N, C-alpha and C positions, 0 to 999 in steps of 0.2 A: 505419656505426651507425645513422646518422640516417634512412636510406632504409629500413632493417629497422622501426625503430621506426614509421615514417610509416605503411609499407604494412601493418604488423600493426593498427594503430589505425585505419587506413582501409577495412580489410577489411570486407564485409557479414556476414561470418559473426562476426566480433567484436562489433559492433553487436547483432548478435541473441543473443549469448552475455550481454553485458552486459544487456539488457534483461528475458531470461529470469531471470537472476538477480537484476535488480533487482526484478522482479515478484514472486518466486518466494514471498515472505512472504504475499503475496496469494492466488494461486493454490493455494498448497499451503493455506491456513486454508479458501479458499472450497471446494475439494475437502472437505476436513475435514469442513465443513459440510452438503455434500450427503450425506456418508455420517453424519453424527451431527448431525443437524438440533435434535434435543432438547436436545443439549449448549448448540448457539448459542442456542436458546431460554432455557436456564436462564440464560447469560451475559446477555441482553437483561432477564432479571426480576431478576439481582442489580444490576444498574447502575439499575434504578427505570425503566426505559424503559415507554410504555404499548404496549399492542398488540405484546407481545414476538415473536410469531409473525411479523407482518408486518414489523417491523424484522429478526426473523432473515432472512427473504427476501431484503430489500433489501442487507441486509448481503452475503449470499452473491454476490447479482446484482452488485453493486459490485465486490467482489472478482474476482470471474470475469470479467466482461464489462470492466471497467478493464484488467484485466490482459492481457485478449487483443487489446484496442484497440492498448495499448501495443506489445505483440509484433507483432502484424501489420501495423500503422498502415494497416489497410485504409481504403481511400477517404480517407486522408489524417488519419484522427480518432485517431490515438495520442495527440493532445493533450487530447483529451476524454477518454480513460481516465485521463491523468496527473492531468487537473483533479480528475475525480471520484475517485481514489485521493489526493489530497492532502489534499482537502476531507474525506473519512473519516477519513484516520489525524490530520489536525487535531482533529476532533470525539472522536476517542476520548481525546483530554487531558482534557479536562473531564469527560467522562462516565466514562471508566475509569483514568485516571492524575490524580487532582486532586491532587498533590503538597501545595497549600497547606492541604489538610483534615487533612494527617496532623503528627506530631510525630516527631522524632529519626529513627533509623535508615528507618523506614518513609516519611518525608518525602523523605529523599535517594534511596530505592531508586526513587520515585513521578517523581520528578524528574529521573534518570538515564534511566527510561523515556519520559520526555516530551521529554527532549533528543535521543534516539534518534529518536524518531517526526519532529522536527524535521529532523533529518538526512535520512530517508526521501525527507521532502516536498522537500528540498533535489535530491535524486536525481532524483524525479519531475519538478521543474520541468526541470531537464536534460533529460530524456527528452521533454517536451513541446516543450519548444524545439527538440529534433532531429527530432522527429516532423515540424513545421512545414518544416523545413529539407529533407526527405528527399523 
């Protein structure tokens, strides 16, 4: 049984599938943004960012290019994509999920989203580590 588990976990297709799943949140959101740019701009307006169009472009680019770098690890740069997406994800907490500004159930809801974001950052850290070892 150990040999089977080891062969599955070390198979290149398993790693590729894991990277695709890990980044799915980002590349799906990026693709959504490409085809629904005004909705992304409105999100930037809603959180009070200056030059919302520029932030929308930067968000979409980060999501798509960061995901592509992790999935392909082209030129060994998967770690760059992992760091970019981790920083992006961490920045969404104070700008989009500032749980400390709310009370009651809304506070708990935003706190849970922030914890989920931290979990994703952990996965991105592992992806960055693995891209350096590949």
